[in-house]
DSSP file (Angstrom, degrees, kcal/mol; ACC not computed):
  #  RESIDUE AA STRUCTURE BP1 BP2  ACC     N-H-->O    O-->H-N    N-H-->O    O-->H-N    TCO  KAPPA ALPHA  PHI   PSI    X-CA   Y-CA   Z-CA
    1    1 A X     >        0   0    0      0, 0.0     4,-2.3     0, 0.0     5,-0.2   0.000 360.0 360.0 360.0 -38.1   -0.4    6.0   32.6
    2    2 A X  H  >  +     0   0    0      1,-0.2     4,-2.3     2,-0.2     5,-0.2   0.900 360.0  49.3 -62.6 -40.5   -0.7    9.0   30.2
    3    3 A X  H  > S+     0   0    0      1,-0.2     4,-2.6     2,-0.2    -1,-0.2   0.910 110.2  50.1 -64.9 -41.1    2.3    7.8   28.2
    4    4 A X  H  > S+     0   0    0      2,-0.2     4,-1.0     1,-0.2    -1,-0.2   0.883 110.7  49.8 -67.0 -35.6    1.0    4.2   28.0
    5    5 A X  H  < S+     0   0    0     -4,-2.3   147,-0.5     2,-0.2     3,-0.4   0.924 112.0  48.7 -65.5 -42.8   -2.4    5.5   26.8
    6    6 A X  H >< S+     0   0    0     -4,-2.3     3,-1.3     1,-0.2    -2,-0.2   0.907 111.2  49.3 -62.9 -41.5   -0.7    7.6   24.1
    7    7 A X  H 3< S+     0   0    0     -4,-2.6    -1,-0.2     1,-0.3    -2,-0.2   0.653  98.3  67.2 -76.8 -13.5    1.5    4.8   23.0
    8    8 A X  T 3< S+     0   0    0     -4,-1.0     2,-1.1    -3,-0.4    -1,-0.3   0.589  73.9 103.4 -77.8  -8.8   -1.5    2.5   22.7
    9    9 A X    <   -     0   0    0     -3,-1.3     2,-0.3    -4,-0.3    60,-0.2  -0.643  63.7-169.4 -73.1 104.6   -2.6    4.8   19.9
   10   10 A X  E     -A  150   0A   0    140,-1.7   140,-1.7    -2,-1.1     2,-0.5  -0.691  16.8-132.1-105.7 150.2   -1.6    2.5   17.1
   11   11 A X  E     +Ab 149  70A   0     58,-1.2    60,-0.5    -2,-0.3     2,-0.4  -0.881  23.5 174.3-108.2 127.5   -1.4    3.2   13.4
   12   12 A X  E     -A  148   0A   0    136,-2.6   136,-1.9    -2,-0.5     2,-0.5  -0.998  12.7-160.0-126.2 133.1   -2.9    0.9   10.8
   13   13 A X  E     -A  147   0A   0     -2,-0.4     2,-0.4    58,-0.2   134,-0.1  -0.955   9.7-149.4-114.7 129.9   -2.9    1.9    7.1
   14   14 A X        +     0   0    0    132,-0.5     2,-0.3    -2,-0.5     3,-0.1  -0.815  23.1 161.8-103.4 137.3   -5.4    0.2    4.7
   15   15 A X    >   -     0   0    0     -2,-0.4     3,-1.2     3,-0.2    -2,-0.0  -0.965  38.6-131.0-146.9 136.6   -4.8   -0.4    1.0
   16   16 A X  T 3  S+     0   0    0     -2,-0.3    -1,-0.1     1,-0.3    -2,-0.0   0.858 107.4  33.5 -59.0 -38.5   -6.9   -2.9   -1.0
   17   17 A X  T 3  S+     0   0    0     -3,-0.1    59,-0.5     2,-0.0    -1,-0.3   0.390  99.2 105.1 -98.5   4.5   -3.8   -4.6   -2.6
   18   18 A X    <   -     0   0    0     -3,-1.2     2,-0.4    57,-0.1    -3,-0.2  -0.572  46.5-168.5 -92.4 149.6   -1.5   -4.3    0.4
   19   19 A X  E     -C   74   0A   0     55,-1.8    55,-1.4    -2,-0.2     2,-0.2  -0.997  27.3-118.9-133.6 128.8   -0.4   -7.0    2.8
   20   20 A X  E     +C   73   0A   0     -2,-0.4    53,-0.2    53,-0.2     3,-0.1  -0.470  37.8 165.0 -67.3 132.0    1.4   -6.3    6.0
   21   21 A X  E     +     0   0A   0     51,-2.1    16,-2.4     1,-0.3    17,-0.4   0.554  57.8  36.6-121.8 -17.4    4.8   -7.9    6.0
   22   22 A X  E     -CD  72  36A   0     50,-1.0    50,-2.3    14,-0.2     2,-0.5  -0.992  62.9-136.8-140.7 145.3    6.7   -6.3    8.9
   23   23 A X  E     -CD  71  35A   0     12,-3.0    12,-2.4    -2,-0.3     2,-0.4  -0.898  30.1-157.2 -93.9 128.2    6.0   -4.9   12.3
   24   24 A X  E     -CD  70  34A   0     46,-3.4    46,-2.1    -2,-0.5     2,-0.6  -0.915  11.4-159.4-112.8 132.8    7.8   -1.6   12.7
   25   25 A X  E     -CD  69  33A   0      8,-2.8     8,-2.2    -2,-0.4     2,-0.6  -0.950  11.3-157.0-110.5 112.6    8.8    0.0   16.0
   26   26 A X  E     -CD  68  32A   0     42,-2.8    41,-2.7    -2,-0.6    42,-1.7  -0.811  13.2-156.7 -92.4 116.2    9.4    3.7   15.5
   27   27 A X  E >   -C   66   0A   0      4,-3.0     3,-1.7    -2,-0.6    39,-0.3  -0.596  25.1-119.4 -97.2 156.2   11.7    5.0   18.3
   28   28 A X  T 3  S+     0   0    0     37,-1.9    38,-0.1     1,-0.3    -1,-0.1   0.705 110.9  63.6 -67.2 -20.3   11.9    8.6   19.6
   29   29 A X  T 3  S-     0   0    0     36,-0.4    -1,-0.3     2,-0.1     3,-0.1   0.390 122.7-101.6 -85.1   5.1   15.6    8.8   18.6
   30   30 A X  S <  S+     0   0    0     -3,-1.7     2,-0.2     1,-0.3    -2,-0.1   0.283  81.9 128.0  96.7 -10.8   14.6    8.4   14.9
   31   31 A X        -     0   0    0     -5,-0.1    -4,-3.0     2,-0.0     2,-0.4  -0.507  42.3-157.4 -79.8 149.1   15.5    4.7   14.6
   32   32 A X  E     -D   26   0A   0     -6,-0.2     2,-0.4    -2,-0.2    -6,-0.2  -0.997   2.3-160.1-126.9 129.7   13.0    2.2   13.2
   33   33 A X  E     -D   25   0A   0     -8,-2.2    -8,-2.8    -2,-0.4     2,-0.4  -0.915   9.3-153.1-111.1 135.6   13.3   -1.6   14.0
   34   34 A X  E     -D   24   0A   0     -2,-0.4     2,-0.4   -10,-0.2   -10,-0.2  -0.871   8.6-167.3-112.9 140.9   11.5   -4.1   11.8
   35   35 A X  E     -D   23   0A   0    -12,-2.4   -12,-3.0    -2,-0.4     2,-0.2  -0.996  26.5-124.0-124.7 126.2   10.2   -7.6   12.7
   36   36 A X  E >   -D   22   0A   0     -2,-0.4     3,-1.7   -14,-0.2     5,-0.3  -0.493  13.5-139.2 -68.7 131.4    9.2  -10.0    9.9
   37   37 A X  G >  S+     0   0    0    -16,-2.4     3,-1.7     1,-0.3    -1,-0.1   0.678  98.5  73.2 -69.6 -16.0    5.6  -11.1   10.4
   38   38 A X  G 3  S+     0   0    0    -17,-0.4    -1,-0.3     1,-0.3   -16,-0.1   0.729  90.4  60.4 -67.7 -18.5    6.5  -14.7    9.4
   39   39 A X  G <  S-     0   0    0     -3,-1.7    16,-0.8    15,-0.0    -1,-0.3   0.464 109.1-131.7 -82.4  -1.9    8.2  -14.8   12.8
   40   40 A X    <   -     0   0    0     -3,-1.7     2,-0.1     1,-0.2    -3,-0.1   0.945  24.4-152.5  50.8  61.3    4.8  -14.2   14.3
   41   41 A X        -     0   0    0     -5,-0.3     2,-0.5    13,-0.1    13,-0.2  -0.415   1.1-147.0 -66.4 134.6    5.8  -11.4   16.7
   42   42 A X  E     -I   53   0B   0     11,-3.1    11,-2.5    -2,-0.1     2,-0.5  -0.907  11.6-157.0-102.7 125.1    3.6  -11.1   19.8
   43   43 A X  E     +I   52   0B   0     -2,-0.5     2,-0.3     9,-0.2     9,-0.2  -0.908  24.6 151.0-109.4 123.5    3.2   -7.5   21.0
   44   44 A X  E     -I   51   0B   0      7,-2.6     7,-3.1    -2,-0.5     2,-0.4  -0.873  38.2-121.6-138.9 172.1    2.2   -6.8   24.6
   45   45 A X  E     -I   50   0B   0     -2,-0.3     2,-0.4     5,-0.2     5,-0.2  -0.973  20.1-175.8-119.3 136.0    2.7   -4.2   27.3
   46   46 A X  E >   -I   49   0B   0      3,-2.4     3,-1.5    -2,-0.4     2,-0.3  -0.912  62.1 -59.5-132.6 104.2    4.4   -4.9   30.6
   47   47 A X  T 3  S-     0   0    0     -2,-0.4     0, 0.0     1,-0.3     0, 0.0  -0.449 123.5 -11.5  60.5-118.4    4.4   -2.0   33.0
   48   48 A X  T 3  S+     0   0    0     -2,-0.3    15,-3.0    -3,-0.1    16,-0.4   0.038 121.4  91.6-100.7  24.7    6.3    0.8   31.2
   49   49 A X  E <   -IJ  46  62B   0     -3,-1.5    -3,-2.4    13,-0.3     2,-0.5  -0.934  65.7-140.9-125.0 144.5    7.6   -1.5   28.4
   50   50 A X  E     -IJ  45  61B   0     11,-3.2    11,-3.0    -2,-0.4     2,-0.5  -0.905  30.3-158.3 -91.6 126.4    6.5   -2.5   25.0
   51   51 A X  E     -IJ  44  60B   0     -7,-3.1    -7,-2.6    -2,-0.5     2,-0.5  -0.938  12.6-172.4-115.9 126.9    7.4   -6.2   24.7
   52   52 A X  E     -IJ  43  59B   0      7,-2.7     7,-2.8    -2,-0.5     2,-0.4  -0.977   8.4-172.8-119.5 121.6    7.8   -8.0   21.4
   53   53 A X  E     +IJ  42  58B   0    -11,-2.5   -11,-3.1    -2,-0.5     2,-0.3  -0.936   9.3 168.7-116.7 134.6    8.3  -11.7   21.4
   54   54 A X        -     0   0    0      3,-3.2   -14,-0.1    -2,-0.4   -13,-0.1  -0.760  54.0 -96.6-125.0 178.3    9.1  -14.0   18.5
   55   55 A X  S    S+     0   0    0    -16,-0.8     3,-0.1    -2,-0.3   -15,-0.1   0.671 125.8  45.3 -70.2 -13.2   10.2  -17.7   18.6
   56   56 A X  S    S-     0   0    0      1,-0.2     2,-0.3   -17,-0.1    -1,-0.2   0.759 122.7  -9.4 -97.5 -30.2   13.8  -16.4   18.4
   57   57 A X        -     0   0    0      2,-0.0    -3,-3.2     0, 0.0     2,-0.4  -0.971  48.3-128.3-161.1 168.2   13.9  -13.6   21.0
   58   58 A X  E     -J   53   0B   0     -2,-0.3     2,-0.4    -5,-0.2    -5,-0.2  -0.997  26.2-171.3-128.6 125.7   12.1  -11.2   23.4
   59   59 A X  E     -J   52   0B   0     -7,-2.8    -7,-2.7    -2,-0.4     2,-0.5  -0.953   7.2-157.1-120.6 137.5   12.8   -7.5   23.1
   60   60 A X  E     -J   51   0B   0     -2,-0.4     2,-0.5    -9,-0.2    -9,-0.2  -0.953   5.7-169.5-115.0 130.9   11.7   -4.9   25.6
   61   61 A X  E     -J   50   0B   0    -11,-3.0   -11,-3.2    -2,-0.5     2,-0.2  -0.981  26.6-123.4-117.3 124.2   11.3   -1.2   24.6
   62   62 A X  E >   -J   49   0B   0     -2,-0.5     3,-2.3   -13,-0.2     4,-0.3  -0.486  21.2-131.1 -61.6 132.9   10.7    1.4   27.3
   63   63 A X  G >  S+     0   0    0    -15,-3.0     3,-1.3     1,-0.3    -1,-0.2   0.798 105.7  66.4 -57.9 -28.8    7.5    3.2   26.4
   64   64 A X  G 3  S+     0   0    0    -16,-0.4    -1,-0.3     1,-0.2    -2,-0.1   0.693 104.7  44.8 -66.0 -16.5    9.3    6.6   26.9
   65   65 A X  G <  S+     0   0    0     -3,-2.3   -37,-1.9   -38,-0.1     2,-0.6   0.326  95.8  88.9-109.0   5.9   11.5    5.7   23.9
   66   66 A X  E <   - C   0  27A   0     -3,-1.3   -39,-0.3    -4,-0.3     3,-0.1  -0.917  45.8-178.3-108.7 122.7    8.8    4.4   21.6
   67   67 A X  E     -     0   0A   0    -41,-2.7     2,-0.3    -2,-0.6   -40,-0.2   0.919  67.4 -48.8 -79.3 -47.7    7.1    6.9   19.3
   68   68 A X  E     - C   0  26A   0    -42,-1.7   -42,-2.8   -60,-0.0    -1,-0.4  -0.963  46.1-128.0-169.9 170.5    4.7    4.4   17.8
   69   69 A X  E     + C   0  25A   0     -2,-0.3   -58,-1.2   -60,-0.2     2,-0.2  -0.994  33.8 156.4-133.5 147.3    4.5    1.0   16.2
   70   70 A X  E     -bC  11  24A   0    -46,-2.1   -46,-3.4    -2,-0.4     2,-0.5  -0.829  40.5 -90.6-151.8-176.9    2.9    0.1   12.9
   71   71 A X  E     - C   0  23A   0    -60,-0.5     2,-0.5    -2,-0.2   -48,-0.2  -0.937  29.7-133.9-113.4 131.5    2.8   -2.3   10.0
   72   72 A X  E     - C   0  22A   0    -50,-2.3   -51,-2.1    -2,-0.5   -50,-1.0  -0.704  26.1-152.7 -81.7 126.9    5.0   -1.9    6.9
   73   73 A X  E     + C   0  20A   0     -2,-0.5     8,-1.4     8,-0.4     2,-0.3  -0.848  17.6 175.1-108.2 137.2    2.9   -2.5    3.8
   74   74 A X  E     -EC  80  19A   0    -55,-1.4   -55,-1.8    -2,-0.4     2,-0.6  -0.949  25.8-130.3-132.5 156.4    4.1   -3.7    0.4
   75   75 A X  E >> S-E   79   0A   0      4,-2.2     3,-2.2    -2,-0.3     4,-1.2  -0.941  82.2 -29.3-111.1 118.7    2.2   -4.6   -2.7
   76   76 A X  T 34 S-     0   0    0     -2,-0.6    -1,-0.1   -59,-0.5   -58,-0.1   0.657 104.5 -79.8  53.5  19.4    3.1   -8.0   -4.3
   77   77 A X  T 34 S+     0   0    0      2,-0.2    -1,-0.3     1,-0.1     3,-0.1   0.555 118.2  95.6  70.4   6.1    6.6   -7.7   -2.9
   78   78 A X  T <4 S+     0   0    0     -3,-2.2     2,-0.3     1,-0.3    -2,-0.2   0.892  87.5   9.9 -97.5 -49.9    7.6   -5.3   -5.8
   79   79 A X  E  < S-E   75   0A   0     -4,-1.2    -4,-2.2     0, 0.0     2,-0.4  -0.958  71.4-119.3-134.7 153.2    7.1   -1.8   -4.4
   80   80 A X  E     -E   74   0A   0     -2,-0.3     2,-0.5    -6,-0.2    -6,-0.2  -0.731  21.9-129.8 -92.7 135.7    6.5   -0.3   -1.0
   81   81 A X        -     0   0    0     -8,-1.4     2,-1.3    -2,-0.4    -8,-0.4  -0.732  22.4-130.7 -80.3 125.8    3.4    1.8   -0.3
   82   82 A X        +     0   0    0     -2,-0.5    -1,-0.1     1,-0.2    -8,-0.0  -0.665  38.1 165.5 -81.4  97.8    4.5    5.0    1.3
   83   83 A X        +     0   0    0     -2,-1.3     2,-0.3   -10,-0.1    -1,-0.2   0.414  33.3 120.2 -92.8   0.5    2.2    5.1    4.3
   84   84 A X        +     0   0    0     -3,-0.1     2,-0.3     2,-0.1    -2,-0.0  -0.489  38.5 179.7 -72.7 131.0    4.1    7.8    6.1
   85   85 A X        -     0   0    0     -2,-0.3    -2,-0.1     2,-0.2    60,-0.0  -0.837  37.5-122.6-122.2 162.8    2.2   11.0    6.8
   86   86 A X  S    S+     0   0    0     -2,-0.3     2,-0.5    14,-0.2    -2,-0.1   0.054  72.1 122.8 -93.5  25.8    3.3   14.2    8.5
   87   87 A X        +     0   0    0     57,-0.1     2,-0.3    11,-0.0    13,-0.2  -0.755  35.2 174.0 -89.8 129.7    0.6   13.8   11.1
   88   88 A X  E     -K   99   0C   0     11,-2.5    11,-3.1    -2,-0.5     2,-0.3  -0.841   9.7-160.1-127.0 169.5    1.6   13.7   14.7
   89   89 A X  E     -K   98   0C   0     -2,-0.3     2,-0.3     9,-0.2     9,-0.2  -0.972   7.5-170.3-147.6 158.3   -0.3   13.7   17.9
   90   90 A X  E     -K   97   0C   0      7,-1.7     7,-2.8    -2,-0.3     2,-0.4  -0.970  18.6-129.5-146.5 160.5    0.0   14.4   21.6
   91   91 A X  E     +K   96   0C   0     -2,-0.3     2,-0.4     5,-0.2     5,-0.2  -0.933  18.7 177.6-117.0 136.5   -2.1   13.9   24.7
   92   92 A X  E >   -K   95   0C   0      3,-2.8     3,-1.8    -2,-0.4     2,-0.4  -0.857  68.8 -58.1-135.2  98.6   -3.0   16.5   27.3
   93   93 A X  T 3  S-     0   0    0     -2,-0.4    -1,-0.0     1,-0.3     0, 0.0  -0.532 121.4 -16.4  65.4-121.8   -5.3   15.0   29.9
   94   94 A X  T 3  S+     0   0    0     -2,-0.4    38,-3.4    -3,-0.1     2,-0.4   0.223 120.5  94.6 -99.8  13.9   -8.4   13.8   28.0
   95   95 A X  E <   -KL  92 131C   0     -3,-1.8    -3,-2.8    36,-0.2     2,-0.5  -0.885  56.9-158.9-107.6 137.6   -7.6   15.8   24.9
   96   96 A X  E     -KL  91 130C   0     34,-3.0    34,-3.2    -2,-0.4     2,-0.6  -0.964   8.6-156.6-110.3 128.6   -5.7   14.5   21.8
   97   97 A X  E     -KL  90 129C   0     -7,-2.8    -7,-1.7    -2,-0.5     2,-0.5  -0.932   2.5-160.6-108.9 121.0   -4.1   17.1   19.6
   98   98 A X  E     -KL  89 128C   0     30,-2.9    30,-2.1    -2,-0.6     2,-0.4  -0.880  11.6-169.2 -99.9 127.2   -3.4   16.1   16.0
   99   99 A X  E     +KL  88 127C   0    -11,-3.1   -11,-2.5    -2,-0.5    28,-0.2  -0.902  60.8  38.4-118.7 145.1   -0.8   18.3   14.2
  100  100 A X  S    S+     0   0    0     26,-2.3     2,-0.5    -2,-0.4   -14,-0.2   0.651  74.1 139.4  93.4  17.9    0.0   18.4   10.5
  101  101 A X        -     0   0    0     25,-1.5    -1,-0.3    -3,-0.3     3,-0.1  -0.832  58.5-111.2 -97.1 128.9   -3.5   18.0    9.2
  102  102 A X    >   -     0   0    0     -2,-0.5     3,-2.4     1,-0.1    20,-0.3  -0.276  46.8 -86.4 -58.5 140.1   -4.4   20.1    6.2
  103  103 A X  T 3  S+     0   0    0      1,-0.3    20,-0.2    21,-0.2    -1,-0.1  -0.194 114.7  16.3 -49.9 131.2   -7.0   22.8    7.0
  104  104 A X  T 3  S+     0   0    0     18,-2.2    -1,-0.3     1,-0.3    19,-0.1   0.212  88.7 135.6  88.6 -15.0  -10.5   21.5    6.7
  105  105 A X    <   -     0   0    0     -3,-2.4    17,-2.7    18,-0.1    -1,-0.3  -0.377  51.1-125.8 -65.4 147.6   -9.6   17.8    6.8
  106  106 A X  E     -F  121   0A   0     15,-0.2    39,-0.7    -3,-0.1     2,-0.6  -0.707  12.9-153.6-100.5 145.9  -11.8   15.8    9.1
  107  107 A X  E     -FG 120 144A   0     13,-3.2    13,-2.4    -2,-0.3     2,-0.5  -0.983  17.8-157.3-110.2 116.8  -11.1   13.5   12.0
  108  108 A X  E     -FG 119 143A   0     35,-2.2    35,-2.3    -2,-0.6     2,-0.5  -0.841   2.3-155.9 -96.3 130.0  -13.8   11.0   12.3
  109  109 A X  E     -FG 118 142A   0      9,-2.9     8,-3.3    -2,-0.5     9,-1.5  -0.928  16.1-178.0-109.6 124.0  -14.1    9.4   15.8
  110  110 A X  E     -FG 116 141A   0     31,-3.2    31,-2.4    -2,-0.5     6,-0.2  -0.871  26.9-120.2-120.5 151.1  -15.8    6.0   16.0
  111  111 A X  E >   - G   0 140A   0      4,-2.4     3,-2.1    -2,-0.3    29,-0.2  -0.393  44.4 -98.6 -74.4 167.1  -16.7    3.6   18.8
  112  112 A X  T 3  S+     0   0    0     27,-0.8    28,-0.1     1,-0.3    -1,-0.1   0.742 125.4  58.1 -63.6 -22.2  -15.0    0.2   18.6
  113  113 A X  T 3  S-     0   0    0      2,-0.1    -1,-0.3     1,-0.0    27,-0.0   0.253 124.6-100.8 -93.5  13.8  -18.2   -1.2   17.1
  114  114 A X  S <  S+     0   0    0     -3,-2.1     2,-0.5     1,-0.3    -2,-0.1   0.549  71.4 145.5  88.5   8.7  -18.1    1.3   14.2
  115  115 A X        -     0   0    0      1,-0.1    -4,-2.4     2,-0.0     2,-0.4  -0.700  52.5-122.8 -83.5 126.3  -20.6    3.9   15.3
  116  116 A X  E     +F  110   0A   0     -2,-0.5    -6,-0.3    -6,-0.2     3,-0.1  -0.556  35.3 173.6 -68.9 119.7  -19.6    7.5   14.3
  117  117 A X  E     -     0   0A   0     -8,-3.3     2,-0.3    -2,-0.4    -7,-0.2   0.803  57.3 -13.9 -97.2 -37.0  -19.4    9.5   17.5
  118  118 A X  E     -F  109   0A   0     -9,-1.5    -9,-2.9     2,-0.0     2,-0.4  -0.989  48.5-141.9-163.7 159.1  -18.0   12.8   16.4
  119  119 A X  E     -F  108   0A   0     -2,-0.3     2,-0.4   -11,-0.2   -11,-0.2  -0.999  17.2-174.0-132.0 130.6  -16.3   14.7   13.5
  120  120 A X  E     -F  107   0A   0    -13,-2.4   -13,-3.2    -2,-0.4     2,-0.4  -0.978  12.5-146.1-124.6 137.9  -13.6   17.4   14.1
  121  121 A X  E     -F  106   0A   0     -2,-0.4   -15,-0.2   -15,-0.2     8,-0.2  -0.824  20.8-113.5-105.6 144.4  -12.1   19.5   11.4
  122  122 A X        -     0   0    0    -17,-2.7   -18,-2.2    -2,-0.4     6,-0.2  -0.454  35.0-134.6 -69.1 144.1   -8.5   20.8   11.3
  123  123 A X    >   -     0   0    0      4,-2.6     3,-1.8   -20,-0.2     4,-0.2  -0.206  34.1 -82.3 -91.9-173.9   -8.2   24.6   11.6
  124  124 A X  T 3  S+     0   0    0      1,-0.3   -21,-0.2     2,-0.1    -2,-0.1   0.706 126.9  61.3 -64.3 -21.0   -6.1   27.1    9.7
  125  125 A X  T 3  S-     0   0    0      2,-0.2    -1,-0.3   -23,-0.1   -25,-0.2   0.258 117.4-111.4 -90.2  12.5   -3.1   26.3   11.8
  126  126 A X  S <  S+     0   0    0     -3,-1.8   -26,-2.3     1,-0.2   -25,-1.5   0.852  81.6 101.2  62.8  39.3   -3.2   22.6   10.6
  127  127 A X  E     -L   99   0C   0    -28,-0.2    -4,-2.6   -27,-0.2     2,-0.3  -0.977  47.5-164.5-144.9 163.1   -4.2   21.1   13.9
  128  128 A X  E     -L   98   0C   0    -30,-2.1   -30,-2.9    -2,-0.3     2,-0.5  -0.994  12.4-143.0-146.1 144.6   -7.3   19.7   15.6
  129  129 A X  E     -L   97   0C   0     -2,-0.3     2,-0.5   -32,-0.2   -32,-0.2  -0.942  11.4-165.1-112.3 127.7   -8.1   18.9   19.2
  130  130 A X  E     -L   96   0C   0    -34,-3.2   -34,-3.0    -2,-0.5     2,-0.5  -0.959   9.4-151.7-112.4 121.8  -10.3   15.9   20.0
  131  131 A X  E     -L   95   0C   0     -2,-0.5     3,-0.2   -36,-0.2   -36,-0.2  -0.822  16.4-178.6 -96.8 127.7  -11.7   15.7   23.5
  132  132 A X    >   +     0   0    0    -38,-3.4     3,-1.6    -2,-0.5   -37,-0.1   0.291  55.4 106.4-101.8   7.6  -12.4   12.3   25.0
  133  133 A X  T 3  S+     0   0    0    -39,-0.3    -1,-0.2     1,-0.3   -38,-0.1   0.810  78.3  49.1 -58.3 -33.5  -13.8   13.7   28.2
  134  134 A X  T 3  S+     0   0    0     -3,-0.2     2,-0.3     2,-0.1    -1,-0.3   0.521  98.5  83.8 -86.5  -4.3  -17.4   12.9   27.4
  135  135 A X  S <  S-     0   0    0     -3,-1.6     3,-0.1     1,-0.1    -3,-0.0  -0.767  78.2-120.1-102.6 145.3  -16.7    9.3   26.4
  136  136 A X        -     0   0    0     -2,-0.3    17,-0.2     1,-0.2    -1,-0.1  -0.200  47.9 -70.0 -73.2 170.0  -16.4    6.3   28.8
  137  137 A X  S    S+     0   0    0     17,-0.1     2,-0.3    15,-0.1    17,-0.2  -0.338  89.2  87.3 -56.6 137.8  -13.3    4.2   29.2
  138  138 A X  E    S- H   0 153A   0     15,-1.6    15,-3.5    -3,-0.1     2,-0.4  -0.980  77.0 -52.1 159.2-168.7  -12.8    2.0   26.1
  139  139 A X  E     - H   0 152A   0     -2,-0.3   -27,-0.8    13,-0.2     2,-0.3  -0.855  45.9-172.8-106.1 136.4  -11.3    1.8   22.7
  140  140 A X  E     -GH 111 151A   0     11,-3.1    11,-3.1    -2,-0.4     2,-0.4  -0.941  14.9-140.8-129.6 150.0  -11.9    4.4   20.0
  141  141 A X  E     -GH 110 150A   0    -31,-2.4   -31,-3.2    -2,-0.3     2,-0.4  -0.930  12.6-166.0-113.3 132.8  -11.0    4.6   16.3
  142  142 A X  E     -GH 109 149A   0      7,-2.8     7,-3.2    -2,-0.4     2,-0.5  -0.975   2.9-161.9-117.9 130.5   -9.8    7.9   14.7
  143  143 A X  E     +GH 108 148A   0    -35,-2.3   -35,-2.2    -2,-0.4     2,-0.4  -0.963  16.5 169.9-114.7 122.4   -9.7    8.2   10.9
  144  144 A X  E >   -GH 107 147A   0      3,-3.0     3,-2.2    -2,-0.5   -37,-0.1  -0.974  64.9 -28.8-136.2 117.4   -7.6   11.0    9.6
  145  145 A X  T 3  S-     0   0    0    -39,-0.7     3,-0.1    -2,-0.4    -1,-0.1   0.848 126.5 -43.2  48.2  46.1   -6.6   11.6    5.9
  146  146 A X  T 3  S+     0   0    0      1,-0.2  -132,-0.5  -133,-0.0     2,-0.4   0.492 118.1 109.1  82.7   3.3   -6.7    7.9    5.0
  147  147 A X  E <   -AH  13 144A   0     -3,-2.2    -3,-3.0  -134,-0.1     2,-0.5  -0.923  56.0-148.5-115.2 138.3   -4.9    6.7    8.2
  148  148 A X  E     -AH  12 143A   0   -136,-1.9  -136,-2.6    -2,-0.4     2,-0.4  -0.914  12.4-171.3-109.7 130.8   -6.7    4.9   11.0
  149  149 A X  E     -AH  11 142A   0     -7,-3.2    -7,-2.8    -2,-0.5     2,-0.4  -0.915   9.9-151.9-116.7 144.8   -5.6    5.2   14.6
  150  150 A X  E     -AH  10 141A   0   -140,-1.7  -140,-1.7    -2,-0.4     2,-0.4  -0.975  15.5-173.6-117.8 132.2   -6.8    3.1   17.5
  151  151 A X  E     - H   0 140A   0    -11,-3.1   -11,-3.1    -2,-0.4     2,-0.6  -0.980  14.7-151.5-130.2 136.9   -6.8    4.6   21.0
  152  152 A X  E     - H   0 139A   0   -147,-0.5     2,-0.5    -2,-0.4   -13,-0.2  -0.934   9.7-156.5-109.2 118.4   -7.6    3.1   24.4
  153  153 A X  E       H   0 138A   0    -15,-3.5   -15,-1.6    -2,-0.6   -59,-0.0  -0.823 360.0 360.0 -91.9 126.7   -9.0    5.4   27.1
  154  154 A X              0   0    0     -2,-0.5    -1,-0.1   -17,-0.2   -17,-0.1   0.397 360.0 360.0-108.1 360.0   -8.3    4.1   30.6
């Protein structure tokens, strides 16, 4: 269950002129698989698997082999926006640890309806711990250095 909660932490990157064109599955072995959004991929979870269905195929990824999935953003089809950050995260019980955050950068934690619940700052060792212990089961939004993460607490 802990792995599935961690993997439900999805990454969305916003840019005013950007349009998502691909669904990317980032695997723990370093490989990245892309699905064109014109194929209308449907993403679901089935037990311990991430399932991606298109009108052409159905692919199952064991959650233990998926680092994350995100959307590849391009601007006008000419150049790719580099949305990659060196921020990583891990879960330990009801705590999320974000690593690779510049000292003093803030993590804003929001409820699903946009209410700011808490702010945590990265320390001198470039990490921050966010505790979800005081929050009820539900979906939460984390904003870190221009990147938005969505997390489901079960």
